[in-house]
N, C-alpha and C positions, 0 to 999 in steps of 0.2 A: 504494500500500500504506500502510495506516495503522499506524504504529508508536508511537502515543501511549502514555501510561502504561498498563500492563497492567490488565486488568479482574479478574484473579484476586484473591480476598479475601486471599490470602497475600502479595500484592505490597506491599512497603513502600517501594520507591524506584523512580524511573525512571532508566534508564541513559543518558538523552539530555540534552543541554543544555536549559535553559529555553526554551520556545517552539519547539523543534526539530521540524520537520515534513519528513522526508526526501522527496526527489523522485527515487527510485531507479528507473530504467527496469527493466522486467521482464527476466528472464534470457531471452535469445534465441539463435538460431543463430549470430549474429555473435560472441557471446561464446565459443562453442565453437570457432569458426574461429580466433579470436585465440589461444585457449588452445593449439590444435594448432600454430599457427605459433610460439608462444613455446617449446613443448616442442621443436620442431624446431631452433630457434635454440640452445637450451641444449645439446641433444645434439650438434649440429654443432660448437659452439664447444669443448665439452669432449671431443670424440671422441678426441683424442690422449692424454687422461688415462685414460679408462676402457676403451679398446679395445687397450691395449698387451698383448703376449703375456705379459709378466711379471705382469699383473694377475690375481689369483685370480678364479675364476669367481664366488664369492660376492660379491666387490666389484663385478664387472661387472653382476650381476643387481641388486644394491643400487642402483648408479648409474642403471641403466635405470628401475627403479621410482621412484626419487627424482625423476627428470626430470619426472614428472607433477605433483608438488608444485612443483618449481622453475618449470615453465612457468606454472602458475597464479599463482605469486607474481609472476613477471614481468608477467603480465597485470594484476595488482593495481596495478603502477606505471602501466600505461597507463590503467587505470580512474581512478587518482588524477589524472593529467594531464587526462583527458577531463572528469571531473567539475569540476575547478577551472576549466577553460576555459569551462564552461557555468554557472559560479556555483553549483554544487551542493556542499553541505557534504560533504567527504570528506577524511580519515576522521572519523567521528563515533561509531561503535559500536566496542566492544572488538575484535571480530574484524577490523574494517577497519584498526585500528591495527596489529594483529598481521600482517595480510596485507601492509601497506605496509612494515613493518620487514623482513619476510622478502624481499619483492620488491626493495627498494632494496639490500639486502645481496647478493642474488643477482646483480643487475645490476652491482654493484661488482666482484664476483668475476669476472664475465665480462669486464669492462673490463680487469682485471688480466691475464687470460689472453691478451687481444689484444695487449698491449704487447710481450711477448717475441716474438710472431709478427711484429710490425712490424719489430722489430730484426733478426730473422732474414732477412726479406725484403729489407731494405736492406743486408744483409751485415755487420752489426755483431755480433761475437761477443766477449764478455768474461765469462769464467767467474766472476770476482770480482763483477761486477755482477749476474749471475744468482743467485749465492748470497745476496747482500745483498737482492735483490729478493724472493726467496721467504721471507726472514725478515721482511720488512716487511709482506707481504700479510696474514698472520693478524692482525698488530697493527692495521692500518688497518681491514680489513673487520670484524673482530669488535668493534673499538672503535666503529665506526659503528653496528653492530647493538645494542650495549649502550646507546649514547646514544639510539637510537630507542625501545628498550624503556623506558628511564627516562622519556623524553618521554611515552610512552603511559601509564605509571604515574601521571604527574602529571595528564594530561588526562582520563582516564576517571573517572567518578564513583563507580562501584560498588567498595567496598572489596575484595571477593573477587577482582575482576579486577585491581585494583591489586597485590594480593599475587602473583597469577600473573605479571604482568609483572616484578615485582621478582625473583621466583624464577628466571625465564628469564634475566634479566640476570646474576644471581649465578652461575648454572650456566655461563654463557658467559664469565665473567671470566677463568678460567684459560686459555682459548683465545687470549687476547691474547699469551701467551708460548709458543705451541704448539711452536716449534722447540727450546725450552729446557727444557720440563717433562718429567719422567719418563713413560714410556709408561703405567705403571699409573695415573698421575694422570689421563691422558686418558680411560682407561676409567671412572674414578670420576666424571668430569665427564659422561660419557654416561649413567651411572646417574642422576645428579642431574637431567639434562634429562628423562629418561624419567619420573622421579618427578613433576616439575612437569607433564608431559603427562598423567599420571594424575590429578593434581589438576584439570586442565582438564576431564576427563570429569565429575568431581563438580560443578564449577561449571556446566557445561552442563546437567546434570540439575536443579540448583537453579533455573536460569533457566527451564527448561521447566516445573517444578513451580509456579513463581510466575506462569506465564502471560505472560512477557515476550516480546513479538513483535519480532523483529529482521528487517531486510531481508536478502535473500539474500547480499549482499556480506559481511555479518558471518559468516554460516555458511560462506562460502567460505574466509575466513581460518581459522576453526576447523577445517574439513576439511583444509586444507593443513598446518596444524600437526600434527593427529592422524595424517595419512598419513605425514608425515616421521618422527614418533615410531614409527609402526608399522614402517616400513622399517628404521629403526635397530634396533629390538628384534628384528626377524626376522634381521637380519645378525648381531647378537650371539649369538642362539640358534644360528644356523648355525655360527658360529665356535667356540662352546663345544662343540657336539656333535662338530665335526671336530677339536677339540683345537688350534685355531690362534688362540684368543682372546688368549693371552698370548705 
């Protein structure tokens, strides 16, 4: 696939590094198989969180729908490893940076979920440790996510994409202190994230109008982010209608 500087007369910049010629294999059945496996791993690892009897139906549906994005994000981590082993530049496009940021953060969360399970299996039970552990998880995971978004903002060439990454990083910053911030502030952070996702739609339309051709891995990152935003918006609407949002 040729993703050189776009041919549109409206194009004023190339989103790729100088001399960049991507060698992205075509999307194939193996990618869908890996995606399915990653979704299964995500659902299996988080099963005890979203299948609890106390979990509202809206949250269970949200978690199940979100698993499709989480599985694709985890697949992005495998893509990153595979491309690097073969000497292929990855990430290079904005959507690839976005995919990798979400994928590494999701993998980190899954790693955190496994640690308490290991302690339980070896018979170690310490309520104080568990409380401290779940206070540290948002700090570390969201901290890594923000650092990856900041890295992407530095690396991408296109200003509008840089602003998007900065926006996502700023909207995620309050989540560093998730156990300590008021509940309504969490809701405001969700609105901020959705606002940036809305800006993503505008940026995508601009790229299409300029005739910029990206590889499918870029669009995968865009699709994962938009699907995550859609599931969050659907959950918020559901909760508002049901009167359980606050």
